[in-house]
GUVEX-79317 format. One record per residue (C-alpha): x, y, z; residue number from 1. Coordinates in pm, 1 decimal. Layout:
N
<x: X&y: Y&z: Z&n: NUM>
...
//
This chain:
399
<x: 3380.8&y: 696.9&z: 908.0&n: 1>
<x: 3097.6&y: 452.8&z: 978.0&n: 2>
<x: 2731.6&y: 534.3&z: 927.7&n: 3>
<x: 2602.3&y: 548.3&z: 1284.1&n: 4>
<x: 2296.1&y: 683.0&z: 1458.2&n: 5>
<x: 2472.4&y: 1000.1&z: 1574.7&n: 6>
<x: 2586.5&y: 1097.6&z: 1224.8&n: 7>
<x: 2245.7&y: 1012.4&z: 1076.3&n: 8>
<x: 2073.3&y: 1224.4&z: 1341.4&n: 9>
<x: 2296.1&y: 1523.7&z: 1264.7&n: 10>
<x: 2225.9&y: 1494.2&z: 892.3&n: 11>
<x: 1853.3&y: 1465.9&z: 955.4&n: 12>
<x: 1870.1&y: 1777.5&z: 1174.6&n: 13>
<x: 1998.3&y: 1953.3&z: 862.0&n: 14>
<x: 1685.1&y: 1853.8&z: 670.6&n: 15>
<x: 1791.3&y: 1527.6&z: 502.8&n: 16>
<x: 1585.0&y: 1210.7&z: 506.2&n: 17>
<x: 1741.5&y: 889.7&z: 637.7&n: 18>
<x: 1798.5&y: 756.3&z: 282.9&n: 19>
<x: 1953.9&y: 1087.6&z: 172.9&n: 20>
<x: 2179.1&y: 1090.9&z: 478.4&n: 21>
<x: 2290.1&y: 729.8&z: 427.5&n: 22>
<x: 2382.5&y: 783.5&z: 61.9&n: 23>
<x: 2562.0&y: 1114.2&z: 128.2&n: 24>
<x: 2767.1&y: 964.3&z: 414.0&n: 25>
<x: 2855.7&y: 666.7&z: 194.0&n: 26>
<x: 2970.8&y: 900.4&z: -84.8&n: 27>
<x: 3186.9&y: 1090.2&z: 163.7&n: 28>
<x: 3370.0&y: 764.6&z: 239.2&n: 29>
<x: 3402.5&y: 660.9&z: -127.0&n: 30>
<x: 3485.5&y: 998.1&z: -280.5&n: 31>
<x: 3292.8&y: 900.7&z: -591.6&n: 32>
<x: 3076.1&y: 605.3&z: -685.7&n: 33>
<x: 2841.8&y: 453.1&z: -939.2&n: 34>
<x: 2487.3&y: 361.0&z: -843.5&n: 35>
<x: 2546.1&y: -14.7&z: -819.5&n: 36>
<x: 2808.4&y: 35.1&z: -544.7&n: 37>
<x: 2574.6&y: 214.0&z: -306.7&n: 38>
<x: 2293.8&y: -22.7&z: -191.7&n: 39>
<x: 2510.9&y: -266.3&z: 5.3&n: 40>
<x: 2722.4&y: 5.5&z: 170.2&n: 41>
<x: 2444.3&y: 254.8&z: 243.3&n: 42>
<x: 2171.2&y: 0.0&z: 318.8&n: 43>
<x: 1935.7&y: 194.8&z: 95.2&n: 44>
<x: 1711.6&y: -20.8&z: -131.7&n: 45>
<x: 1835.3&y: -34.9&z: -488.5&n: 46>
<x: 1497.3&y: 87.6&z: -614.7&n: 47>
<x: 1544.4&y: 413.5&z: -417.7&n: 48>
<x: 1904.1&y: 494.4&z: -516.6&n: 49>
<x: 1835.6&y: 703.1&z: -830.1&n: 50>
<x: 1550.5&y: 908.6&z: -687.5&n: 51>
<x: 1745.8&y: 977.6&z: -366.8&n: 52>
<x: 2056.4&y: 1074.5&z: -564.0&n: 53>
<x: 1854.0&y: 1322.9&z: -770.1&n: 54>
<x: 1716.4&y: 1472.7&z: -448.3&n: 55>
<x: 2070.8&y: 1519.9&z: -314.1&n: 56>
<x: 2171.6&y: 1678.5&z: -645.0&n: 57>
<x: 1883.2&y: 1926.9&z: -614.8&n: 58>
<x: 2002.6&y: 2013.6&z: -262.9&n: 59>
<x: 2351.2&y: 2081.9&z: -398.8&n: 60>
<x: 2511.9&y: 1794.8&z: -207.5&n: 61>
<x: 2593.7&y: 1566.0&z: -501.4&n: 62>
<x: 2749.5&y: 1633.1&z: -839.2&n: 63>
<x: 2639.9&y: 1404.1&z: -1123.8&n: 64>
<x: 2910.9&y: 1319.9&z: -1377.8&n: 65>
<x: 2748.3&y: 1210.1&z: -1707.1&n: 66>
<x: 2980.9&y: 924.3&z: -1794.6&n: 67>
<x: 2898.9&y: 560.4&z: -1866.6&n: 68>
<x: 2820.3&y: 447.9&z: -1610.0&n: 69>
<x: 2707.2&y: 769.8&z: -1440.8&n: 70>
<x: 2926.3&y: 872.5&z: -1147.8&n: 71>
<x: 2822.0&y: 1058.1&z: -834.7&n: 72>
<x: 3058.3&y: 1283.6&z: -636.1&n: 73>
<x: 2979.0&y: 1439.7&z: -296.6&n: 74>
<x: 2988.9&y: 1819.0&z: -265.0&n: 75>
<x: 3131.0&y: 1968.8&z: 59.2&n: 76>
<x: 2852.3&y: 2039.0&z: 303.8&n: 77>
<x: 2948.8&y: 2396.6&z: 399.1&n: 78>
<x: 2744.2&y: 2568.3&z: 127.3&n: 79>
<x: 2441.3&y: 2355.4&z: 205.8&n: 80>
<x: 2464.4&y: 2438.5&z: 578.0&n: 81>
<x: 2479.0&y: 2807.8&z: 495.0&n: 82>
<x: 2162.3&y: 2775.0&z: 284.4&n: 83>
<x: 1986.0&y: 2597.5&z: 571.9&n: 84>
<x: 2101.0&y: 2862.4&z: 817.6&n: 85>
<x: 1988.0&y: 3145.1&z: 589.3&n: 86>
<x: 1646.5&y: 2983.8&z: 542.5&n: 87>
<x: 1603.1&y: 2948.9&z: 917.6&n: 88>
<x: 1705.5&y: 3311.7&z: 970.7&n: 89>
<x: 1443.2&y: 3422.8&z: 719.5&n: 90>
<x: 1178.5&y: 3203.9&z: 883.4&n: 91>
<x: 1262.3&y: 3343.6&z: 1227.1&n: 92>
<x: 1250.4&y: 3700.3&z: 1093.8&n: 93>
<x: 912.8&y: 3637.5&z: 929.7&n: 94>
<x: 772.1&y: 3495.7&z: 1253.1&n: 95>
<x: 887.3&y: 3801.6&z: 1448.3&n: 96>
<x: 727.9&y: 4034.7&z: 1192.3&n: 97>
<x: 393.6&y: 3854.2&z: 1216.3&n: 98>
<x: 365.4&y: 3814.6&z: 1594.1&n: 99>
<x: 84.0&y: 4071.1&z: 1617.8&n: 100>
<x: -115.9&y: 3909.1&z: 1337.6&n: 101>
<x: -81.7&y: 3564.2&z: 1495.3&n: 102>
<x: -179.6&y: 3703.4&z: 1835.9&n: 103>
<x: -505.1&y: 3838.4&z: 1694.5&n: 104>
<x: -586.3&y: 3529.0&z: 1488.7&n: 105>
<x: -517.8&y: 3287.1&z: 1772.9&n: 106>
<x: -645.6&y: 3492.3&z: 2064.5&n: 107>
<x: -807.3&y: 3310.2&z: 2356.5&n: 108>
<x: -1184.3&y: 3331.8&z: 2297.1&n: 109>
<x: -1368.9&y: 3077.2&z: 2513.8&n: 110>
<x: -1689.1&y: 3062.3&z: 2307.5&n: 111>
<x: -1690.5&y: 2694.8&z: 2204.4&n: 112>
<x: -1898.6&y: 2458.1&z: 2414.2&n: 113>
<x: -1740.9&y: 2145.6&z: 2557.8&n: 114>
<x: -1811.7&y: 1840.9&z: 2343.6&n: 115>
<x: -2094.0&y: 1631.7&z: 2480.8&n: 116>
<x: -2077.3&y: 1253.5&z: 2507.6&n: 117>
<x: -2311.0&y: 1061.1&z: 2282.9&n: 118>
<x: -2565.4&y: 797.5&z: 2377.7&n: 119>
<x: -2492.1&y: 427.5&z: 2419.4&n: 120>
<x: -2725.1&y: 131.0&z: 2410.9&n: 121>
<x: -2670.7&y: -240.9&z: 2466.5&n: 122>
<x: -2894.9&y: -453.5&z: 2246.2&n: 123>
<x: -2964.6&y: -820.9&z: 2318.6&n: 124>
<x: -3105.7&y: -1085.3&z: 2085.5&n: 125>
<x: -3069.9&y: -1129.6&z: 1711.6&n: 126>
<x: -3416.2&y: -1000.2&z: 1623.1&n: 127>
<x: -3359.3&y: -677.4&z: 1821.4&n: 128>
<x: -3017.3&y: -626.2&z: 1662.7&n: 129>
<x: -3162.7&y: -677.4&z: 1313.1&n: 130>
<x: -3435.7&y: -423.7&z: 1385.0&n: 131>
<x: -3179.0&y: -163.1&z: 1487.0&n: 132>
<x: -2973.2&y: -237.7&z: 1173.5&n: 133>
<x: -3285.1&y: -193.2&z: 959.5&n: 134>
<x: -3352.3&y: 142.4&z: 1125.0&n: 135>
<x: -2996.4&y: 253.9&z: 1050.3&n: 136>
<x: -3021.0&y: 137.4&z: 689.6&n: 137>
<x: -3351.9&y: 315.6&z: 635.1&n: 138>
<x: -3215.9&y: 639.6&z: 781.3&n: 139>
<x: -2894.3&y: 645.0&z: 576.0&n: 140>
<x: -2857.6&y: 947.1&z: 349.3&n: 141>
<x: -2486.9&y: 950.6&z: 252.8&n: 142>
<x: -2298.3&y: 630.8&z: 331.5&n: 143>
<x: -2310.6&y: 282.1&z: 477.9&n: 144>
<x: -1974.9&y: 127.2&z: 567.6&n: 145>
<x: -1982.6&y: -233.6&z: 688.9&n: 146>
<x: -1704.4&y: -471.0&z: 794.3&n: 147>
<x: -1873.9&y: -810.0&z: 798.5&n: 148>
<x: -1825.2&y: -1181.2&z: 851.6&n: 149>
<x: -1808.6&y: -1464.6&z: 600.6&n: 150>
<x: -2190.3&y: -1490.6&z: 616.3&n: 151>
<x: -2249.9&y: -1122.6&z: 537.1&n: 152>
<x: -2269.3&y: -1145.4&z: 153.1&n: 153>
<x: -2544.2&y: -1408.4&z: 159.9&n: 154>
<x: -2732.6&y: -1231.3&z: 437.7&n: 155>
<x: -2723.1&y: -899.5&z: 251.2&n: 156>
<x: -2848.1&y: -1048.3&z: -74.9&n: 157>
<x: -3132.0&y: -1238.5&z: 90.2&n: 158>
<x: -3249.4&y: -967.4&z: 328.5&n: 159>
<x: -3161.1&y: -633.1&z: 171.6&n: 160>
<x: -3110.8&y: -669.3&z: -205.6&n: 161>
<x: -3418.4&y: -462.4&z: -308.5&n: 162>
<x: -3314.1&y: -186.8&z: -66.2&n: 163>
<x: -2954.0&y: -198.0&z: -196.5&n: 164>
<x: -3072.1&y: -175.3&z: -557.5&n: 165>
<x: -3290.5&y: 125.0&z: -480.0&n: 166>
<x: -3034.2&y: 314.9&z: -272.2&n: 167>
<x: -2756.4&y: 242.5&z: -520.3&n: 168>
<x: -2961.4&y: 416.2&z: -791.1&n: 169>
<x: -3016.1&y: 711.4&z: -557.6&n: 170>
<x: -2639.4&y: 752.0&z: -511.0&n: 171>
<x: -2599.0&y: 623.9&z: -154.9&n: 172>
<x: -2239.0&y: 508.2&z: -103.1&n: 173>
<x: -2234.5&y: 143.2&z: 6.4&n: 174>
<x: -1896.2&y: 2.4&z: 109.0&n: 175>
<x: -1872.7&y: -359.5&z: 224.0&n: 176>
<x: -1565.3&y: -552.8&z: 339.1&n: 177>
<x: -1575.7&y: -919.9&z: 433.9&n: 178>
<x: -1391.4&y: -1247.6&z: 373.3&n: 179>
<x: -1501.6&y: -1408.0&z: 46.3&n: 180>
<x: -1478.0&y: -1772.7&z: -54.5&n: 181>
<x: -1633.9&y: -2002.6&z: -313.3&n: 182>
<x: -1950.1&y: -2052.7&z: -103.7&n: 183>
<x: -2040.0&y: -1681.9&z: -114.8&n: 184>
<x: -1889.3&y: -1575.5&z: -449.5&n: 185>
<x: -2223.5&y: -1582.5&z: -634.8&n: 186>
<x: -2376.1&y: -1345.5&z: -380.1&n: 187>
<x: -2068.3&y: -1123.5&z: -393.6&n: 188>
<x: -2102.4&y: -1094.1&z: -772.3&n: 189>
<x: -2458.5&y: -971.4&z: -723.2&n: 190>
<x: -2336.0&y: -705.6&z: -478.3&n: 191>
<x: -2039.7&y: -600.6&z: -694.6&n: 192>
<x: -2261.1&y: -434.7&z: -952.4&n: 193>
<x: -2440.2&y: -228.0&z: -689.2&n: 194>
<x: -2186.4&y: -160.7&z: -411.4&n: 195>
<x: -1815.2&y: -117.1&z: -349.3&n: 196>
<x: -1717.5&y: -464.2&z: -225.7&n: 197>
<x: -1375.4&y: -566.7&z: -96.0&n: 198>
<x: -1258.4&y: -907.8&z: 16.5&n: 199>
<x: -1037.0&y: -904.0&z: 325.4&n: 200>
<x: -799.5&y: -1160.5&z: 475.0&n: 201>
<x: -963.4&y: -1170.7&z: 817.3&n: 202>
<x: -1272.9&y: -1343.0&z: 950.1&n: 203>
<x: -1365.5&y: -1145.8&z: 1259.7&n: 204>
<x: -1600.1&y: -1287.5&z: 1524.9&n: 205>
<x: -1789.8&y: -958.5&z: 1508.4&n: 206>
<x: -1928.9&y: -724.4&z: 1245.1&n: 207>
<x: -1978.7&y: -350.6&z: 1265.4&n: 208>
<x: -2155.4&y: -87.3&z: 1057.1&n: 209>
<x: -2118.7&y: 290.9&z: 1043.9&n: 210>
<x: -2403.4&y: 503.2&z: 905.3&n: 211>
<x: -2337.7&y: 854.2&z: 769.1&n: 212>
<x: -2046.5&y: 895.6&z: 1015.5&n: 213>
<x: -2319.6&y: 948.2&z: 1275.8&n: 214>
<x: -2408.0&y: 605.9&z: 1418.3&n: 215>
<x: -2220.1&y: 285.0&z: 1493.0&n: 216>
<x: -2347.8&y: -63.3&z: 1564.4&n: 217>
<x: -2097.4&y: -330.0&z: 1670.0&n: 218>
<x: -2233.7&y: -683.1&z: 1710.4&n: 219>
<x: -2109.4&y: -1019.6&z: 1832.6&n: 220>
<x: -2328.4&y: -1287.0&z: 1667.2&n: 221>
<x: -2391.2&y: -1579.3&z: 1902.8&n: 222>
<x: -2335.3&y: -1855.1&z: 1799.1&n: 223>
<x: -2294.5&y: -1721.1&z: 1440.5&n: 224>
<x: -2487.8&y: -1503.5&z: 1196.8&n: 225>
<x: -2607.9&y: -1757.4&z: 940.6&n: 226>
<x: -2980.2&y: -1715.6&z: 1017.3&n: 227>
<x: -3165.0&y: -1387.7&z: 1044.3&n: 228>
<x: -3365.3&y: -1410.7&z: 1367.0&n: 229>
<x: -3233.0&y: -1695.7&z: 1584.7&n: 230>
<x: -2938.6&y: -1608.9&z: 1804.5&n: 231>
<x: -2833.3&y: -1462.0&z: 2136.6&n: 232>
<x: -2645.0&y: -1173.2&z: 1978.3&n: 233>
<x: -2516.5&y: -884.4&z: 2183.7&n: 234>
<x: -2453.8&y: -546.3&z: 2024.4&n: 235>
<x: -2350.1&y: -194.7&z: 2118.9&n: 236>
<x: -2502.6&y: 105.9&z: 1942.4&n: 237>
<x: -2376.6&y: 461.1&z: 1982.6&n: 238>
<x: -2393.0&y: 802.8&z: 1822.9&n: 239>
<x: -2092.0&y: 930.4&z: 2018.6&n: 240>
<x: -1904.6&y: 1148.1&z: 1772.6&n: 241>
<x: -1552.1&y: 1044.6&z: 1871.0&n: 242>
<x: -1615.4&y: 670.4&z: 1883.2&n: 243>
<x: -1811.5&y: 672.4&z: 1557.4&n: 244>
<x: -1532.3&y: 867.1&z: 1384.2&n: 245>
<x: -1266.2&y: 628.1&z: 1514.9&n: 246>
<x: -1455.1&y: 315.4&z: 1409.4&n: 247>
<x: -1531.9&y: 464.3&z: 1069.9&n: 248>
<x: -1159.9&y: 529.3&z: 1017.5&n: 249>
<x: -1085.5&y: 168.0&z: 1113.8&n: 250>
<x: -1354.5&y: 38.2&z: 878.4&n: 251>
<x: -1229.2&y: 258.0&z: 593.8&n: 252>
<x: -873.4&y: 133.7&z: 650.1&n: 253>
<x: -982.5&y: -230.4&z: 645.9&n: 254>
<x: -1191.2&y: -170.9&z: 333.2&n: 255>
<x: -914.5&y: 16.5&z: 148.3&n: 256>
<x: -661.7&y: -263.3&z: 209.4&n: 257>
<x: -897.2&y: -524.9&z: 69.0&n: 258>
<x: -922.2&y: -638.0&z: -291.2&n: 259>
<x: -1205.0&y: -619.3&z: -539.7&n: 260>
<x: -1315.7&y: -987.4&z: -548.2&n: 261>
<x: -1163.7&y: -1169.4&z: -842.9&n: 262>
<x: -942.2&y: -876.1&z: -947.4&n: 263>
<x: -623.4&y: -945.6&z: -750.6&n: 264>
<x: -373.5&y: -1184.0&z: -903.3&n: 265>
<x: -172.9&y: -1427.3&z: -693.6&n: 266>
<x: 137.3&y: -1207.7&z: -684.8&n: 267>
<x: -59.0&y: -909.4&z: -550.7&n: 268>
<x: -204.6&y: -1121.5&z: -273.9&n: 269>
<x: 122.0&y: -1297.4&z: -187.1&n: 270>
<x: 326.6&y: -978.8&z: -166.7&n: 271>
<x: 61.2&y: -772.6&z: 13.1&n: 272>
<x: -15.6&y: -1025.1&z: 285.3&n: 273>
<x: 349.0&y: -1111.7&z: 347.4&n: 274>
<x: 451.9&y: -745.1&z: 366.1&n: 275>
<x: 165.5&y: -661.3&z: 600.6&n: 276>
<x: 246.2&y: -928.5&z: 856.7&n: 277>
<x: 622.3&y: -878.9&z: 845.8&n: 278>
<x: 572.7&y: -506.3&z: 903.0&n: 279>
<x: 367.9&y: -587.0&z: 1212.1&n: 280>
<x: 669.0&y: -779.0&z: 1344.3&n: 281>
<x: 901.8&y: -487.6&z: 1276.0&n: 282>
<x: 1105.1&y: -687.4&z: 1022.4&n: 283>
<x: 1310.0&y: -524.0&z: 743.6&n: 284>
<x: 1112.9&y: -676.5&z: 457.3&n: 285>
<x: 1318.6&y: -585.5&z: 148.6&n: 286>
<x: 1586.9&y: -858.3&z: 185.9&n: 287>
<x: 1307.4&y: -1106.6&z: 254.8&n: 288>
<x: 1131.6&y: -1012.6&z: -68.6&n: 289>
<x: 1454.8&y: -1062.3&z: -261.6&n: 290>
<x: 1469.8&y: -1418.0&z: -127.7&n: 291>
<x: 1097.6&y: -1475.6&z: -175.8&n: 292>
<x: 1116.2&y: -1355.3&z: -535.9&n: 293>
<x: 1409.7&y: -1585.6&z: -612.1&n: 294>
<x: 1231.3&y: -1886.5&z: -463.6&n: 295>
<x: 917.4&y: -1815.8&z: -667.0&n: 296>
<x: 1127.2&y: -1769.7&z: -981.4&n: 297>
<x: 1309.3&y: -2099.7&z: -923.7&n: 298>
<x: 976.2&y: -2276.6&z: -879.9&n: 299>
<x: 835.0&y: -2122.6&z: -1199.8&n: 300>
<x: 1149.0&y: -2210.2&z: -1396.2&n: 301>
<x: 1094.0&y: -2579.8&z: -1329.2&n: 302>
<x: 777.8&y: -2570.5&z: -1540.1&n: 303>
<x: 949.8&y: -2403.1&z: -1837.4&n: 304>
<x: 1111.3&y: -2595.5&z: -2125.6&n: 305>
<x: 1309.0&y: -2324.5&z: -2308.5&n: 306>
<x: 1681.1&y: -2358.6&z: -2384.3&n: 307>
<x: 1751.0&y: -2038.7&z: -2581.5&n: 308>
<x: 1703.2&y: -1670.9&z: -2503.2&n: 309>
<x: 1431.1&y: -1623.5&z: -2763.5&n: 310>
<x: 1244.7&y: -1936.1&z: -2654.1&n: 311>
<x: 1260.4&y: -1832.0&z: -2289.2&n: 312>
<x: 1135.2&y: -1479.8&z: -2356.8&n: 313>
<x: 846.6&y: -1619.6&z: -2564.0&n: 314>
<x: 765.5&y: -1872.2&z: -2291.1&n: 315>
<x: 770.4&y: -1608.1&z: -2016.9&n: 316>
<x: 538.1&y: -1389.1&z: -2225.7&n: 317>
<x: 293.0&y: -1673.4&z: -2278.6&n: 318>
<x: 311.5&y: -1784.0&z: -1913.5&n: 319>
<x: 242.7&y: -1431.0&z: -1789.8&n: 320>
<x: -56.6&y: -1401.6&z: -2020.9&n: 321>
<x: -206.4&y: -1740.8&z: -1932.4&n: 322>
<x: -178.6&y: -1688.6&z: -1557.7&n: 323>
<x: -290.9&y: -1327.3&z: -1533.9&n: 324>
<x: 46.8&y: -1195.4&z: -1419.4&n: 325>
<x: 32.0&y: -877.5&z: -1625.8&n: 326>
<x: 195.5&y: -828.9&z: -1966.1&n: 327>
<x: 536.4&y: -944.8&z: -2088.1&n: 328>
<x: 653.4&y: -869.5&z: -2440.8&n: 329>
<x: 979.9&y: -875.3&z: -2633.4&n: 330>
<x: 1083.2&y: -521.7&z: -2731.0&n: 331>
<x: 1423.7&y: -603.5&z: -2881.7&n: 332>
<x: 1611.1&y: -912.5&z: -3000.7&n: 333>
<x: 1957.3&y: -751.4&z: -3012.8&n: 334>
<x: 2018.8&y: -746.8&z: -2726.9&n: 335>
<x: 1729.8&y: -970.8&z: -2617.9&n: 336>
<x: 1505.1&y: -745.6&z: -2409.2&n: 337>
<x: 1162.9&y: -805.7&z: -2257.2&n: 338>
<x: 933.2&y: -551.7&z: -2091.8&n: 339>
<x: 716.3&y: -650.5&z: -1795.1&n: 340>
<x: 411.6&y: -447.7&z: -1697.0&n: 341>
<x: 144.8&y: -478.4&z: -1425.8&n: 342>
<x: 312.6&y: -778.0&z: -1255.0&n: 343>
<x: 245.3&y: -609.1&z: -922.6&n: 344>
<x: -57.9&y: -377.8&z: -910.3&n: 345>
<x: 84.4&y: -114.8&z: -677.7&n: 346>
<x: -212.3&y: 120.7&z: -700.6&n: 347>
<x: -419.4&y: -127.4&z: -500.4&n: 348>
<x: -134.8&y: -216.5&z: -265.1&n: 349>
<x: -51.6&y: 123.7&z: -122.5&n: 350>
<x: 128.5&y: -22.7&z: 176.9&n: 351>
<x: 391.9&y: -231.6&z: -9.8&n: 352>
<x: 607.5&y: 46.3&z: -156.5&n: 353>
<x: 940.2&y: -99.4&z: -273.0&n: 354>
<x: 860.8&y: -462.0&z: -195.8&n: 355>
<x: 664.5&y: -521.3&z: -516.1&n: 356>
<x: 943.9&y: -416.2&z: -752.0&n: 357>
<x: 1206.6&y: -613.6&z: -564.1&n: 358>
<x: 987.1&y: -924.1&z: -564.7&n: 359>
<x: 914.1&y: -895.6&z: -939.4&n: 360>
<x: 1278.4&y: -834.9&z: -1032.2&n: 361>
<x: 1403.5&y: -1137.2&z: -842.7&n: 362>
<x: 1134.5&y: -1365.1&z: -985.3&n: 363>
<x: 1255.0&y: -1285.8&z: -1338.4&n: 364>
<x: 1623.9&y: -1299.5&z: -1247.2&n: 365>
<x: 1582.7&y: -1644.9&z: -1098.5&n: 366>
<x: 1397.8&y: -1776.2&z: -1404.9&n: 367>
<x: 1668.9&y: -1651.8&z: -1641.0&n: 368>
<x: 1948.4&y: -1782.2&z: -1419.2&n: 369>
<x: 1787.5&y: -2125.7&z: -1376.8&n: 370>
<x: 1713.5&y: -2174.2&z: -1746.7&n: 371>
<x: 2012.4&y: -2005.5&z: -1914.1&n: 372>
<x: 2272.7&y: -1971.1&z: -1640.4&n: 373>
<x: 2321.8&y: -1598.5&z: -1708.5&n: 374>
<x: 2269.6&y: -1285.7&z: -1504.3&n: 375>
<x: 2022.5&y: -1050.6&z: -1673.3&n: 376>
<x: 2014.0&y: -673.6&z: -1633.3&n: 377>
<x: 1690.1&y: -522.3&z: -1503.9&n: 378>
<x: 1605.2&y: -155.6&z: -1538.6&n: 379>
<x: 1311.4&y: 8.7&z: -1368.0&n: 380>
<x: 1186.8&y: 218.0&z: -1661.9&n: 381>
<x: 872.5&y: 334.7&z: -1488.5&n: 382>
<x: 799.8&y: 275.0&z: -1121.7&n: 383>
<x: 446.2&y: 359.5&z: -1021.8&n: 384>
<x: 499.8&y: 204.3&z: -682.9&n: 385>
<x: 489.7&y: 555.2&z: -545.7&n: 386>
<x: 116.3&y: 494.2&z: -502.6&n: 387>
<x: 18.2&y: 599.5&z: -856.6&n: 388>
<x: -29.0&y: 277.1&z: -1051.2&n: 389>
<x: 168.7&y: -23.2&z: -1168.6&n: 390>
<x: 533.2&y: -110.0&z: -1226.4&n: 391>
<x: 718.4&y: -142.7&z: -1556.4&n: 392>
<x: 1049.9&y: -326.9&z: -1575.3&n: 393>
<x: 1283.0&y: -387.9&z: -1871.5&n: 394>
<x: 1485.9&y: -712.2&z: -1864.3&n: 395>
<x: 1792.6&y: -734.4&z: -2090.8&n: 396>
<x: 1991.9&y: -1056.7&z: -2142.0&n: 397>
<x: 2366.9&y: -1039.2&z: -2208.2&n: 398>
<x: 2468.9&y: -1063.1&z: -2573.8&n: 399>
//
């Protein structure tokens, strides 16, 4: 039977994730299968097959047959349904037994005052805005979080460096996020040793600063914020708890998705930015990253001169090292095997889960195919793309 929305919904109602449901339904149609048969039929990414299969095995829905290659056989669903039903019966019984306790704990006690709206001020003129910023800076006790413009690094170094140096020693958390280019890099390097700086891929027409999760100032520099005092800026200041909390969350999100200046390699940036914008469009990105990885690999292969397996592995290792693409080293010559590490730095790119590994795999596959005309085997020996670090891949060429 086909995998359709109705069948997926029923499986998810039984406690399965979409990936688990897709693989289980595919196994029902096949009877038994090896891992390589499942991605195209189930539409589950290849990098998620093994982990999802192990989850189904733990639920008692899949039997693993330890052959070469490993086979997976579906288990009839009746026993699993009975376990789900029994768990729900126990949960319902426990709820009934604790009704009195819950009633006391969550009794209606109207003692909390209604939240009061905070104050708002409109501030006109650059000098007045700068004075309010200075007041916020001087009153900070825990944290300053600023999302700035391209001019922010230079302005901070020129106007506030002594203050930043002092407060940094005192332990004040200073987080800055702004677009960085060659014209401001020297100032950014000064700030890096004192603050937590991130470069972001957006140049907003405004900047905003949150102080101690208590105050917010949002400013539109007019015409720009290159000079300190001249300008017809307009700003909004508030200490409204809800608005400050919301804008702090936005600022923290922008900051966390940025990169430490100079630390991100080209693959990190390429994959992260592409994934981010495709996700905004609602596009299924994994097939796109397969294609993107192949195209990058084909382009890299054109610069390589190797004609044998050993030469190619040595050249890939040297190329990776020279261009800051992580580490690549030969771990076996029979069969020829190379291990890749840190090609995609997943710990920094928490929003690209899955895309990084697929991109890296297809880059290497394309290089090997272009130079040697063979199809290499790639094994994900350690995937830290689950938001814990960096990826490790092992590439084996056919004997």
